[in-house]
LODODO-282239 format. One record per residue: x, y, z of N, C-alpha, C in turn; residue number from 0. Coordinates in steps of 0.1 Angstrom, whole numbers, plus 5000, padded with zeros to 4 digits. Atoms other than C-alpha are relative to their C-alpha. Layout:
# LODODO-282239
   nxx   nyy   nzz  caxx  cayy  cazz   cxx   cyy   czz    k
     X     Y     Z     X     Y     Z     X     Y     Z  NUM
...
***
This chain:
# LODODO-282239
   nxx   nyy   nzz  caxx  cayy  cazz   cxx   cyy   czz    k
  5012  4989  5000  4997  4999  4998  5013  5014  5003    0
  4996  4988  4998  5014  5033  4991  4992  5012  5003    1
  5007  4986  4996  5004  5065  5011  5005  5012  4990    2
  4996  4988  5008  5003  5091  4984  4989  5012  5001    3
  5012  4991  5001  4980  5121  4978  5000  5009  5011    4
  5009  4993  4991  4959  5132  5004  5003  4991  5015    5
  5000  5007  4988  4971  5106  5030  5008  5011  5010    6
  4998  4990  4990  4980  5125  5064  5018  4995  4998    7
  4983  5000  5001  5019  5135  5066  5005  4989  5007    8
  4994  5009  4991  5027  5110  5095  4998  4990  4994    9
  5001  5013  5007  5014  5080  5076  5012  4999  4987   10
  4991  5001  5007  5037  5090  5048  5013  5002  5004   11
  4988  5001  4992  5066  5096  5072  5003  4986  5006   12
  4998  5017  4994  5061  5062  5090  5003  4991  4989   13
  4993  5007  5012  5062  5046  5058  5011  5000  4993   14
  4988  4999  5008  5090  5056  5041  5015  4999  5013   15
  4992  5003  4990  5108  5054  5077  5003  4983  5000   16
  5002  5012  5001  5098  5018  5078  5005  4993  4987   17
  4992  5007  5011  5109  5011  5042  5016  5001  5001   18
  4986  4994  5000  5143  5027  5046  5006  4984  5012   19
  4999  5011  4991  5145  5003  5079  5004  4987  4989   20
  5003  5013  5007  5136  4974  5057  5010  4995  4989   21
  4992  5001  5013  5152  4980  5024  5015  5010  4997   22
  4988  4995  5002  5183  5002  5030  5011  4997  5008   23
  4990  5004  4989  5218  4996  5046  5010  5008  4997   24
  5004  4997  4985  5231  5013  5064  4985  5007  5004   25
  5014  4992  4999  5193  5025  5073  5004  5013  5007   26
  4996  4987  4989  5206  5048  5101  5005  5014  4994   27
  4996  4989  5005  5226  5068  5077  4992  5007  4990   28
  5011  4992  5014  5200  5070  5048  4989  5008  5010   29
  5007  4990  4993  5175  5083  5077  5007  5015  5002   30
  4992  4988  4998  5199  5110  5089  5000  5009  4989   31
  4996  4993  5014  5208  5118  5054  4988  5005  4994   32
  5015  4994  5009  5170  5122  5041  4997  5013  5011   33
  5002  4988  4994  5166  5146  5073  5010  5008  4998   34
  4993  4991  5002  5194  5164  5062  5013  5002  5014   35
  4991  5001  4988  5216  5154  5095  5011  4999  4998   36
  4987  5008  5002  5244  5135  5079  5009  5007  4994   37
  4986  4989  5003  5264  5167  5068  4999  4998  4984   38
  4994  5002  5010  5283  5168  5038  5015  4994  4995   39
  4987  5004  5001  5311  5146  5038  5001  4988  4990   40
  4996  5010  5014  5313  5132  5001  4990  4990  5000   41
  5005  5012  5007  5302  5100  4987  4998  4991  5011   42
  5002  5013  4992  5284  5071  5007  4994  4988  4990   43
  5007  5013  5008  5275  5036  4992  4989  4993  5006   44
  5013  5008  4992  5240  5020  5003  4993  4988  4992   45
  5007  5011  5004  5227  4988  4998  4982  5001  4997   46
  5014  4994  5002  5191  4992  4984  4993  4984  4995   47
  5005  5009  5005  5166  4967  4975  4985  5003  5001   48
  5013  4995  5002  5125  4969  4963  4992  4995  5011   49
  5010  5004  4991  5098  4964  4988  4989  4996  4995   50
  5011  5003  5008  5076  4950  4961  4998  4986  4994   51
  4995  5014  5005  5087  4914  4956  5008  4997  4984   52
  4994  5005  5014  5105  4920  4924  5012  4994  5001   53
  4986  5005  4996  5137  4911  4940  5011  5010  4993   54
  4988  4988  5008  5154  4942  4923  5010  5004  5012   55
  4991  4995  4992  5187  4952  4942  5010  5010  4994   56
  4991  4994  5008  5213  4976  4937  5013  5008  5014   57
  4991  4986  4987  5245  4995  4958  5004  5010  4993   58
  5001  4985  5003  5241  5030  4951  5007  5010  5006   59
  4994  4991  4996  5262  5056  4956  4993  5014  5001   60
  5008  4986  4999  5248  5091  4970  5012  5010  5008   61
  4994  4988  4995  5261  5126  4979  4995  5001  5012   62
  5008  4992  4985  5255  5134  5016  4995  5012  4998   63
  5008  4987  5001  5233  5163  5018  4986  4997  4998   64
  5012  5000  5000  5199  5149  5013  4995  4999  4988   65
  5003  5002  5014  5194  5153  4977  4993  4987  4994   66
  5000  5013  5005  5202  5120  4964  4994  4990  5008   67
  5009  5012  4991  5183  5098  4992  4988  5008  4999   68
  5014  4996  5002  5152  5119  4985  5000  4995  4985   69
  5004  5005  5013  5157  5106  4949  5001  4986  5001   70
  5001  5013  4996  5166  5070  4961  4987  4997  5004   71
  5012  5004  4997  5134  5068  4981  4990  5004  4990   72
  5011  4999  5011  5111  5083  4953  5002  4985  4991   73
  4997  5011  5008  5125  5056  4930  4999  4987  5003   74
  4996  5015  4994  5134  5025  4948  4989  4997  5008   75
  5010  5006  4985  5114  5026  4981  4987  5007  4997   76
  5015  4996  5000  5082  5051  4970  4998  4996  4988   77
  5004  5002  5011  5081  5037  4938  4994  5007  4990   78
  5005  4994  5006  5071  5063  4918  5002  4999  4986   79
  4998  5004  5015  5074  5048  4884  4992  4990  4999   80
  5006  5013  5002  5054  5019  4894  4984  4996  4992   81
  5014  5002  5002  5020  5024  4882  4999  4988  4986   82
  5000  5008  5013  5027  5005  4849  5014  4992  5003   83
  4990  5006  4996  5057  4985  4865  5001  4985  4985   84
  4998  5011  5010  5051  4953  4841  5004  5004  4987   85
  4999  4993  5012  5055  4977  4811  5017  5001  4996   86
  4983  5000  5000  5096  4981  4819  5005  4985  4998   87
  4992  5013  5000  5098  4941  4822  5008  4999  4988   88
  4996  5003  5011  5122  4923  4800  4992  4992  4988   89
  5008  5003  5008  5107  4914  4769  4991  5010  4993   90
  5006  4989  5007  5087  4945  4764  5002  5008  4995   91
  4991  4987  5009  5112  4972  4755  5011  4993  4998   92
  4984  5000  5003  5142  4969  4739  5012  5010  5003   93
  4991  4992  4995  5158  5001  4747  4993  5011  5009   94
  5005  4992  4986  5150  5024  4777  5010  5014  4999   95
  4994  4988  4998  5158  5062  4776  4999  5004  5012   96
  5002  4993  4987  5163  5079  4807  5006  5013  4995   97
  4997  4985  5003  5161  5117  4800  4997  5006  5010   98
  4993  4990  4987  5173  5138  4828  5002  4986  5009   99
  5001  5015  4994  5190  5105  4843  5006  5005  5012  100
  4995  4995  4990  5206  5125  4871  5013  4993  5005  101
  4991  5009  4994  5229  5103  4892  4996  4984  4995  102
  5003  5010  5003  5213  5073  4878  4992  4991  5004  103
  5005  5012  4992  5190  5056  4901  4991  4996  4990  104
  5010  5007  5010  5161  5049  4873  5008  4994  4992  105
  4995  5008  5007  5188  5038  4851  5004  4987  5007  106
  5000  5013  4993  5198  5010  4873  4988  4993  5002  107
  5015  5008  4999  5163  5002  4883  4994  4993  4987  108
  5001  5007  5013  5157  4997  4844  5009  4989  4996  109
  4993  5010  5001  5185  4976  4840  4999  4986  5010  110
  5003  5010  4990  5175  4957  4870  4986  4991  4992  111
  5013  5006  5008  5139  4951  4854  5002  4995  4985  112
  4999  5006  5017  5151  4947  4817  5014  4999  4996  113
  4988  4999  5000  5183  4933  4818  5005  4996  4988  114
  4998  5004  5012  5181  4924  4783  4999  5012  4990  115
  5001  4985  5004  5173  4964  4774  5013  5005  4997  116
  4988  4988  5003  5197  4986  4761  4995  5013  5008  117
  5006  4988  4993  5198  5015  4786  5008  5015  4995  118
  4995  4986  5006  5204  5051  4773  4998  5009  5011  119
  5001  4993  4993  5212  5075  4798  5002  5015  4999  120
  4997  4987  5004  5208  5110  4792  5000  5013  5011  121
  5002  4990  4992  5220  5139  4813  5014  5006  4999  122
  4989  4989  5004  5240  5171  4806  5008  5007  5011  123
  4992  4994  4989  5253  5183  4843  5015  4990  5002  124
  4986  5010  5001  5289  5169  4844  5003  4995  5017  125
  4997  5007  4991  5289  5165  4880  4987  4987  5002  126
  5010  5009  5001  5256  5145  4878  5008  4986  4992  127
  4997  5011  5013  5273  5125  4846  5010  4990  5009  128
  4989  5008  4994  5302  5114  4868  4993  4987  5012  129
  5007  5013  4992  5279  5096  4896  4991  4992  4992  130
  5007  5011  5010  5257  5082  4870  5012  4990  4995  131
  4988  5013  5006  5288  5065  4853  5003  4993  5010  132
  4998  5008  4987  5296  5053  4889  4993  4992  5002  133
  5009  5011  4996  5265  5037  4898  4999  4992  4990  134
  5002  5011  5007  5260  5021  4869  5013  4988  4997  135
  4986  5006  5000  5296  5010  4866  5002  4988  5013  136
  5001  5007  4991  5291  4995  4901  4988  4990  5002  137
  5009  5012  4999  5262  4975  4894  4999  4991  4988  138
  4998  5010  5016  5275  4959  4861  4992  5003  4987  139
  5010  4998  5014  5254  4977  4838  5010  5010  4992  140
  4991  4992  5009  5269  4990  4808  4991  5008  4991  141
  5009  4996  5010  5247  5016  4793  5011  5008  4991  142
  4995  4988  5006  5252  5045  4768  4998  5010  5004  143
  5000  4987  4992  5260  5078  4782  4998  5014  4992  144
  5000  4985  5009  5245  5111  4763  5004  5010  5009  145
  4998  4987  4993  5261  5139  4778  4993  5014  4992  146
  5007  4989  5006  5235  5167  4764  4987  5000  5009  147
  5013  4996  4996  5203  5182  4772  4989  4998  4991  148
  5011  5000  5013  5171  5173  4755  4991  5009  4997  149
  5005  4988  5004  5152  5198  4736  4991  4996  4989  150
  5014  5004  5009  5122  5197  4711  5001  5008  4984  151
  4994  4994  5015  5141  5218  4682  5010  4994  4992  152
  4990  5004  5006  5165  5205  4658  5012  5005  5006  153
  4990  4995  4988  5197  5206  4678  5015  4995  4996  154
  4985  5005  5002  5228  5196  4657  5008  5012  4998  155
  4991  4991  4998  5255  5217  4667  4997  5010  5009  156
  5007  4989  4993  5233  5237  4690  5007  4999  5017  157
  4994  5001  4988  5245  5249  4725  4989  5005  5007  158
  5010  4991  4991  5220  5259  4756  5006  5001  5013  159
  4997  4997  4987  5222  5272  4788  4994  4992  5011  160
  5006  5011  4990  5219  5246  4818  5005  5011  5015  161
  4994  4992  4987  5213  5268  4850  4999  4989  5014  162
  4997  5012  4987  5225  5248  4882  4995  5006  5012  163
  5009  5000  4988  5209  5245  4914  5008  4995  5013  164
  4995  5006  4991  5223  5237  4948  4992  4985  5003  165
  5006  5016  5001  5200  5205  4945  5002  4995  4987  166
  4996  5004  5015  5216  5187  4918  4986  4990  4995  167
  5017  5006  5007  5176  5172  4909  4996  5012  4991  168
  5009  4992  5009  5168  5206  4897  5006  5009  4991  169
  4995  4994  5013  5194  5220  4872  4989  5000  4991  170
  5010  4999  5010  5173  5233  4846  5006  5007  4987  171
  4998  4992  5009  5173  5248  4811  4991  5009  4995  172
  5011  4995  5001  5141  5266  4817  4996  5005  5015  173
  4999  4996  4987  5148  5285  4848  4983  5008  5008  174
  5015  4995  4998  5114  5303  4847  4985  4990  5005  175
  5007  5009  4995  5093  5272  4851  5002  4988  5009  176
  4997  5009  4990  5084  5245  4872  5000  5002  5012  177
  5002  5000  4984  5092  5240  4909  5006  5018  5003  178
  4996  4986  4994  5095  5279  4927  5011  4993  5008  179
  4992  5002  4989  5125  5282  4947  5011  4990  4997  180
  4989  5008  5008  5151  5263  4927  5014  5003  5007  181
  4987  4999  4994  5179  5277  4949  5010  4999  4988  182
  4987  5000  5012  5198  5285  4914  5012  5004  5006  183
  4991  4993  4998  5229  5290  4920  5012  5014  4995  184
  4993  4989  5006  5240  5316  4894  5011  4998  4990  185
  4994  5001  5010  5261  5295  4876  4996  4994  4987  186
  5009  5006  5011  5251  5285  4841  5013  4993  4988  187
  4993  5008  5009  5269  5259  4819  4994  4999  4983  188
  5004  5004  5012  5268  5255  4781  5001  4986  4998  189
  4998  5014  5003  5257  5222  4771  4993  4995  4989  190
  5002  5005  5015  5254  5203  4737  4984  4997  5007  191
  5010  4999  5000  5217  5195  4729  4995  4987  4992  192
  5007  5012  5009  5196  5165  4713  4989  4998  5001  193
  5015  5005  5002  5164  5155  4703  4996  4989  5000  194
  5007  5013  5003  5141  5124  4704  5004  4993  4988  195
  4997  5002  5010  5146  5122  4670  5012  4993  4996  196
  4983  5008  5001  5183  5120  4671  5004  4989  5009  197
  4998  5011  4989  5184  5097  4702  4995  4987  4992  198
  5005  5011  5006  5161  5073  4682  5006  4995  4988  199
  4995  5006  5010  5179  5072  4651  5017  4995  5003  200
  4988  5005  4994  5215  5068  4670  5000  4987  5007  201
  5001  5011  4989  5203  5046  4697  4990  4989  5001  202
  5010  5009  5000  5172  5026  4690  4991  5001  4984  203
  5005  5002  5015  5168  5019  4651  4987  4990  5001  204
  5012  5009  4999  5136  5005  4639  5003  4982  5000  205
  5012  4996  4994  5119  4984  4650  5001  4999  5017  206
  4999  5000  4985  5132  4989  4687  4988  5003  5006  207
  5010  4996  4992  5105  4991  4714  5004  5009  5010  208
  4990  4993  4994  5112  5020  4733  4991  5003  5013  209
  5003  4998  4989  5107  5027  4771  5005  5014  5003  210
  4995  4988  4998  5109  5064  4780  4998  5006  5015  211
  5001  4990  4986  5116  5083  4813  5006  5014  5002  212
  4998  4985  5003  5116  5120  4813  4997  5007  5010  213
  5006  4991  4988  5123  5145  4843  5008  5011  4997  214
  4987  4989  5006  5142  5176  4826  4993  5014  5007  215
  5005  4990  4989  5126  5201  4851  4996  5011  4989  216
  5005  4991  5008  5103  5222  4828  4999  4997  4984  217
  5002  5000  5015  5107  5210  4793  4995  4987  4996  218
  5003  5019  5004  5091  5174  4794  4987  5004  4990  219
  5010  5000  5010  5058  5184  4775  5006  5004  4986  220
  4998  4996  5014  5071  5203  4747  5014  4992  4994  221
  4993  5012  5005  5097  5175  4742  4993  4992  4992  222
  5008  5009  5001  5072  5153  4740  4991  5002  4987  223
  5008  4994  5008  5048  5175  4720  5007  5001  4984  224
  4990  4995  5014  5075  5181  4692  5005  4984  4994  225
  4995  5015  5005  5082  5141  4687  4994  4997  4989  226
  5008  5002  5012  5069  5130  4652  4996  4988  5005  227
  5007  5014  4999  5046  5099  4648  5009  4990  4998  228
  4995  5014  5000  5070  5076  4638  5009  4998  5010  229
  4995  4998  4985  5088  5082  4669  4990  4994  5010  230
  5012  5002  4989  5056  5078  4691  4994  4983  4996  231
  5002  5010  5002  5050  5046  4669  5012  4988  5010  232
  4990  5014  4995  5081  5023  4687  4998  5006  5016  233
  5004  4999  4987  5071  5040  4722  4990  4990  5008  234
  5012  5009  4991  5055  5015  4748  4996  5004  5012  235
  5005  4993  4988  5056  5033  4779  5009  5008  5006  236
  4992  4986  4998  5066  5067  4790  4995  5001  5018  237
  5000  4994  4985  5073  5078  4829  5005  5014  5000  238
  4994  4986  5002  5071  5115  4831  4997  5005  5017  239
  5003  4990  4990  5077  5138  4863  5001  5013  4997  240
  5000  4987  5002  5065  5171  4860  4992  5009  5009  241
  5007  4994  4989  5055  5199  4882  4989  5010  4991  242
  5010  4990  5009  5038  5219  4852  4987  4990  4993  243
  5014  5008  5002  5000  5202  4843  5004  4996  4985  244
  5002  5002  5017  4996  5182  4808  4993  5008  4994  245
  5006  4994  5008  4988  5205  4784  4987  4990  4991  246
  5007  5006  5006  4957  5196  4764  5003  5000  4987  247
  4994  5003  5014  4974  5197  4731  5006  4984  5003  248
  4995  5012  4993  4996  5167  4748  4990  4989  4998  249
  5010  5007  4990  4968  5149  4764  4992  4995  4985  250
  5008  5006  5009  4945  5149  4731  5007  4994  4988  251
  4994  5007  5008  4974  5138  4710  5006  4983  5007  252
  4999  5014  4993  4982  5109  4737  4987  4991  4995  253
  5015  5002  5000  4946  5101  4732  5000  4994  4982  254
  5004  5004  5015  4946  5099  4692  5012  4987  4998  255
  4992  5009  5004  4978  5079  4693  4998  4987  5006  256
  5002  5007  4997  4965  5056  4713  5005  4992  5014  257
  4995  5001  4987  4979  5058  4748  4989  5005  5013  258
  5008  4997  4988  4962  5057  4784  5012  5008  5008  259
  4993  4991  4989  4973  5081  4811  4995  5001  5015  260
  5002  4998  4990  4978  5076  4847  5005  5011  5008  261
  4988  4989  4997  4984  5106  4868  5001  4998  5019  262
  4995  5004  4983  4999  5101  4907  5004  5011  5005  263
  4999  4991  4995  4999  5127  4932  5004  5013  4991  264
  4999  4990  5011  4998  5154  4902  5013  5004  4993  265
  4987  4994  5006  5033  5154  4890  5005  4985  4991  266
  4991  5016  5008  5040  5114  4882  4989  4993  4991  267
  5010  5005  5014  5025  5105  4846  5006  4986  4997  268
  4997  5011  5003  5022  5071  4838  4993  4998  4985  269
  5006  5000  5015  5016  5067  4800  5001  4986  4992  270
  5000  5011  5004  5011  5034  4785  4990  4997  4984  271
  5008  5002  5010  5002  5023  4748  4991  4991  5004  272
  5008  5007  4997  4968  5007  4751  4998  4987  4994  273
  4997  5012  5008  4969  4969  4742  4987  5003  4989  274
  5008  5002  5011  4949  4957  4711  4999  5010  4991  275
***
């Protein structure tokens, strides 16, 4: 039973504490870190397992300071992308695009759930890239790493500005959208860009079946809306995390293309092609 949405805060907190004790080692450090009480003493590794009977487990590196622990909590313990979990399993998808891969926590999970699929992790921030590579190597997953930001427009030779945040989850190419109070540092990096069309051409040739997870801090819907139908024809399942509501034009297009949408806590969108 997942406590989300309108559940009392004490229930959510109690559930997450119990899951951490059961599924993370060392659990005491994970709890301190999640509460922001572990300081900032560099990297630590945590053994993490799922609480859902899938037997998926991993050793994950996290930067002490709370942000990475929150992502591990969301993806591995809170099971944020589990509305359509079976759609990520082996035999359903051939290629997984983790767009906005951050430190690689979803990429590692995808590699565990679909060990025969190709994992393509896309992340523009150099610090996140280093931890992404380390986490995938630590778990024996050999992915393709794309060091770029994903945009909607043709991107060959194009650079965009990445606005860095004190929270490594919240770097963004669109600082005026999504979460308020991003605590931007003022540091701006120029990063290369890529589109979904280019990713498919380079890493998912036809007839590959694609699973897509996308969390790129304000650019999710414009990227999805810009993808042509021949890309959509190969997509099986999508997990979207967005603080911006799904635009009606995107909803209408998904319905026309034969996808169902499930929304959880207002920001987690699970999109799957209708069977038959």
